[in-house]
C-alpha positions as CSV (number, residue, x, y, z in Angstrom):
1,K,0.5,-27.3,31.7
2,Q,-3.0,-26.8,30.2
3,W,-1.6,-27.7,26.7
4,Y,-0.2,-30.9,28.1
5,Q,-3.5,-31.8,29.8
6,R,-5.4,-31.2,26.5
7,R,-2.9,-33.4,24.6
8,V,-3.3,-36.2,27.2
9,A,-7.1,-35.9,27.0
10,I,-7.0,-36.1,23.2
11,T,-4.8,-39.2,23.2
12,A,-6.9,-40.9,25.9
13,G,-10.1,-40.2,23.9
14,T,-11.8,-38.3,26.7
15,F,-12.2,-34.8,25.5
16,N,-15.0,-32.5,24.6
17,K,-14.5,-31.6,20.9
18,S,-16.4,-28.3,20.9
19,K,-14.5,-27.1,23.9
20,F,-11.2,-28.1,22.3
21,E,-12.1,-26.4,18.9
22,A,-12.8,-23.1,20.7
23,H,-9.1,-22.9,21.6
24,M,-7.8,-23.7,18.1
25,T,-6.8,-21.1,15.6
26,S,-6.0,-21.8,12.0
27,V,-2.9,-20.4,10.4
28,A,-4.4,-20.5,6.9
29,T,-7.2,-18.1,7.7
30,T,-6.7,-14.4,8.3
31,P,-8.6,-12.9,11.2
32,T,-11.7,-11.0,10.2
33,L,-11.5,-7.4,11.1
34,A,-14.4,-5.9,12.9
35,P,-16.1,-3.1,11.0
36,V,-15.9,0.3,12.5
37,D,-19.1,2.1,13.4
38,R,-18.3,5.5,11.9
39,E,-21.3,7.1,13.6
40,K,-20.0,6.2,17.1
41,T,-16.2,6.0,16.6
42,C,-14.0,9.1,16.5
43,P,-11.9,9.3,13.3
44,L,-8.1,9.4,13.5
45,L,-5.8,12.0,11.9
46,L,-3.8,10.5,9.1
47,R,-1.0,12.7,7.9
48,V,-0.5,12.0,4.2
49,F,2.5,13.2,2.2
50,V,2.1,13.2,-1.6
51,N,5.0,13.3,-4.1
52,E,5.0,12.9,-7.8
53,R,6.7,9.9,-9.4
54,Q,8.5,8.6,-6.3
55,H,8.3,8.3,-2.5
56,H,10.0,10.8,-0.3
57,L,13.4,9.8,1.0
58,P,13.4,8.6,4.7
59,D,15.7,11.5,5.5
60,A,12.7,13.8,4.9
61,Y,11.1,12.5,8.1
62,Q,14.2,12.7,10.4
63,R,14.6,14.8,13.5
64,G,11.0,16.0,13.7
65,R,11.0,17.3,10.1
66,V,8.3,16.3,7.6
67,P,7.9,17.0,3.9
68,T,6.1,20.2,3.0
69,N,3.3,18.8,0.9
70,E,1.1,17.4,3.6
71,L,-2.6,16.5,3.6
72,Q,-4.4,15.9,6.8
73,I,-7.1,13.4,6.4
74,Y,-9.5,12.4,9.2
75,T,-10.5,8.8,8.6
76,W,-11.2,5.5,10.3
77,K,-9.1,2.3,10.4
78,D,-11.6,0.6,8.1
79,A,-10.9,3.1,5.3
80,S,-9.7,1.5,2.1
81,L,-6.8,2.6,-0.1
82,K,-9.4,3.4,-2.8
83,E,-11.1,5.8,-0.4
84,L,-7.8,7.5,0.2
85,T,-7.1,7.7,-3.5
86,N,-10.4,9.5,-4.1
87,L,-9.7,12.0,-1.3
88,I,-6.3,12.7,-2.7
89,K,-7.8,13.2,-6.2
90,D,-10.1,15.8,-4.8
91,V,-7.1,17.9,-3.6
92,H,-4.8,17.1,-6.6
93,P,-7.0,17.3,-9.7
94,Q,-4.0,16.6,-12.0
95,A,-4.0,13.1,-10.6
96,S,-7.5,12.3,-11.9
97,D,-6.5,11.1,-15.3
98,K,-7.3,7.5,-16.1
99,G,-4.4,5.2,-15.5
100,T,-2.7,7.4,-12.8
101,M,-1.1,5.1,-10.2
102,F,-1.1,5.8,-6.5
103,N,1.6,3.9,-4.6
104,F,1.1,3.8,-0.8
105,A,3.8,3.3,1.8
106,L,3.7,3.6,5.6
107,A,6.4,5.7,7.2
108,F,7.0,4.8,10.8
109,P,9.8,5.3,13.3
110,D,11.7,2.6,15.0
111,R,12.8,2.7,18.7
112,K,15.8,4.9,17.8
113,G,13.6,7.4,16.0
114,L,14.8,6.5,12.5
115,F,12.0,6.3,9.9
116,H,11.4,3.2,7.8
117,F,9.0,2.6,4.9
118,K,6.7,-0.3,4.2
119,E,5.0,-0.4,0.8
120,V,1.4,-1.4,1.4
121,G,-0.4,-1.2,-1.9
122,T,-1.1,0.4,-5.3
123,T,-4.3,1.7,-6.7
124,S,-5.1,3.0,-10.2
125,V,-7.6,5.6,-11.4
126,G,-10.2,4.1,-13.6
127,H,-9.2,0.5,-12.9
128,S,-9.9,-1.9,-10.1
129,G,-7.1,-3.9,-8.5
130,P,-6.3,-6.3,-5.7
131,D,-5.1,-3.5,-3.3
132,D,-8.2,-1.3,-3.7
133,K,-10.0,-2.9,-0.7
134,L,-7.0,-3.0,1.6
135,T,-7.9,-1.2,4.8
136,M,-5.8,0.7,7.3
137,Q,-6.3,-2.1,9.8
138,A,-5.1,-4.7,7.2
139,V,-1.9,-2.8,6.5
140,R,-1.3,-2.5,10.3
141,L,-1.4,1.3,10.5
142,E,-0.6,2.5,14.0
143,I,-1.8,5.9,15.2
144,G,1.1,8.2,14.6
145,D,2.3,6.6,11.4
146,F,2.5,8.7,8.2
147,M,1.3,7.7,4.8
148,D,3.6,8.5,1.9
149,V,2.0,8.4,-1.5
150,A,3.8,8.4,-4.8
151,I,1.6,9.6,-7.7
152,R,2.7,8.2,-11.1
153,P,1.0,9.8,-14.1
154,P,-0.3,7.4,-16.8
155,P,2.1,6.3,-19.5
156,E,2.0,8.5,-22.6
157,D,0.9,6.9,-25.9
158,R,3.3,8.9,-28.1
159,P,6.7,7.5,-28.9
160,R,9.7,8.5,-26.9
161,T,12.2,10.7,-28.6
162,D,15.2,9.4,-26.6
163,R,15.2,6.0,-28.2
164,R,17.7,4.9,-30.8
165,P,16.5,4.9,-34.4
166,P,15.1,1.5,-35.6
167,I,17.4,-0.8,-37.5
168,R,16.9,-0.5,-41.2
169,R,16.7,-3.7,-43.2
170,S,18.6,-4.3,-46.4
171,G,17.4,-6.6,-49.1
172,D,19.1,-9.7,-47.8
173,G,17.5,-9.4,-44.3
174,R,20.6,-8.4,-42.4
175,G,20.2,-5.2,-40.4
176,F,22.6,-2.3,-40.6
177,R,23.0,1.1,-38.9
178,P,24.1,4.3,-40.7
179,R,27.7,5.0,-40.2
180,P,28.5,8.1,-38.1
181,Y,30.8,9.6,-40.8
């Protein structure tokens, strides 16, 4: 009923614009997240599970089980993915090489108790990226969710040995491969 009364007031031309704008929200703008006062706010426990090269399978979180490689980090909801990257690097020094990628995913249960993953961002050691400043609030972390992190080492500069040999060129420009016999 209030919405209808405002609409009638707008069409009749008898409305207070400042009062009307106070009730409007823009879809194009994202809500600004209030900063957390870390001196007065108690941190939350974030259970982080780290795996090399890929995320854990969702089955690893079923029936009260969790993966064995757990980090317990006390942090706030305004902590960024880059802050978490630096904390993980302190515990896993092999992940400190420049170019190492950290892929973050939330692991959370549904109403039936089955766990689902939601990839939230990727950071890189030695490089800045668009996901570095994503906060736990921005990725909609709920208390009780787990953070699953896949650490991918930097690509190696040496050539791979499992590749096929390059095509040799003959004098007329056509390529040929050596015969297997």
